[in-house]
C-alpha positions as a printed NumPy array, in Angstrom:
array([[-24.352,  12.717, -13.088],
       [-27.978,  13.324, -11.987],
       [-28.882,  16.164,  -9.656],
       [-30.673,  15.21 ,  -6.453],
       [-33.294,  17.329,  -4.739],
       [-32.669,  17.704,  -1.017],
       [-35.494,  17.327,   1.485],
       [-34.064,  20.238,   3.485],
       [-33.022,  23.68 ,   2.339],
       [-29.419,  23.386,   3.564],
       [-27.855,  20.152,   2.337],
       [-25.553,  20.074,   5.37 ],
       [-28.378,  19.952,   7.925],
       [-30.739,  17.084,   8.669],
       [-33.988,  18.061,  10.387],
       [-34.525,  16.779,  13.91 ],
       [-36.33 ,  13.464,  14.227],
       [-39.835,  14.246,  15.49 ],
       [-41.863,  11.117,  16.244],
       [-44.629,  13.271,  17.777],
       [-45.86 ,  14.351,  14.349],
       [-49.021,  13.032,  12.681],
       [-47.327,  10.373,  10.54 ],
       [-46.683,   6.754,  11.46 ],
       [-43.456,   6.213,  13.409],
       [-41.911,   3.844,  10.86 ],
       [-42.596,   6.379,   8.076],
       [-41.041,   9.143,  10.2  ],
       [-37.921,   6.983,  10.702],
       [-37.761,   6.193,   6.967],
       [-38.166,   9.881,   6.086],
       [-35.425,  10.874,   8.526],
       [-32.989,   8.258,   7.227],
       [-33.819,   9.409,   3.683],
       [-33.005,  12.993,   4.696],
       [-29.671,  11.778,   6.098],
       [-28.953,  10.049,   2.783],
       [-30.034,  12.993,   0.618],
       [-27.959,  15.511,   2.613],
       [-24.865,  13.334,   2.32 ],
       [-24.634,  12.376,   5.988],
       [-25.006,   8.771,   4.791],
       [-23.022,   8.363,   1.563],
       [-23.905,   6.026,  -1.343],
       [-22.344,   2.63 ,  -0.7  ],
       [-22.   ,   3.251,   3.047],
       [-23.064,   0.513,   5.408],
       [-25.961,   1.436,   7.702],
       [-25.842,   0.636,  11.405],
       [-27.666,  -2.552,  12.365],
       [-31.441,  -2.402,  12.773],
       [-31.032,  -2.853,  16.517],
       [-28.528,   0.024,  16.706],
       [-30.841,   2.259,  14.664],
       [-33.745,   1.325,  16.945],
       [-31.707,   2.434,  19.946],
       [-30.593,   5.635,  18.179],
       [-34.179,   6.584,  17.283],
       [-35.716,   5.341,  20.54 ],
       [-38.135,   3.015,  18.763],
       [-38.777,  -0.722,  18.634],
       [-36.575,  -2.957,  16.482],
       [-39.555,  -3.954,  14.348],
       [-40.307,  -0.269,  13.671],
       [-36.83 ,   0.13 ,  12.155],
       [-37.291,  -3.091,  10.198],
       [-40.519,  -1.724,   8.692],
       [-38.813,   1.622,   7.953],
       [-36.069,  -0.317,   6.144],
       [-38.718,  -1.983,   3.984],
       [-40.005,   1.472,   3.005],
       [-36.464,   2.624,   2.178],
       [-35.917,  -0.502,   0.038],
       [-39.124,   0.215,  -1.91 ],
       [-37.921,   3.797,  -2.409],
       [-34.678,   2.369,  -3.814],
       [-32.527,   4.081,  -1.191],
       [-31.026,   1.042,   0.527],
       [-30.013,  -2.489,  -0.406],
       [-29.58 ,  -5.418,   1.96 ],
       [-27.   ,  -8.112,   1.241],
       [-27.598, -11.283,   3.256],
       [-24.74 , -11.876,   5.656],
       [-23.086,  -8.511,   4.903],
       [-25.49 ,  -5.797,   5.993],
       [-27.604,  -2.969,   4.657],
       [-26.056,  -0.312,   2.444],
       [-27.059,   3.037,   0.962],
       [-27.886,   2.475,  -2.715],
       [-25.184,   3.442,  -5.188],
       [-26.214,   5.249,  -7.296],
       [-29.097,   6.899,  -5.512],
       [-32.434,   7.214,  -7.297],
       [-33.724,  10.708,  -7.975],
       [-36.369,  12.09 ,  -5.64 ],
       [-39.917,  11.657,  -6.798],
       [-43.042,  13.463,  -5.627],
       [-44.812,  10.155,  -5.015],
       [-42.737,   8.296,  -2.457],
       [-43.548,   4.759,  -1.369],
       [-45.013,   4.423,   2.088]])
């Protein structure tokens, strides 16, 4: 089984979502969801909340979450099944220094 590199030092803690930072909001959302996946808060195979629910949770527009989901798909972290929902990839890809944006 491959070893995954966490984005945070303690695998049990996800950093706070900070949309005030210098990066684009949709990238910040994608990075935060990735951190939740990598720390195990969102398990491989688990269904993600709907894009509208995530938008409400993060306090951003629905289309911002949709664009973040596209980034996560490119990174290989989520898969969307038409009519069923969006799921955390199983198995997860290993972290790479060059992440898709």
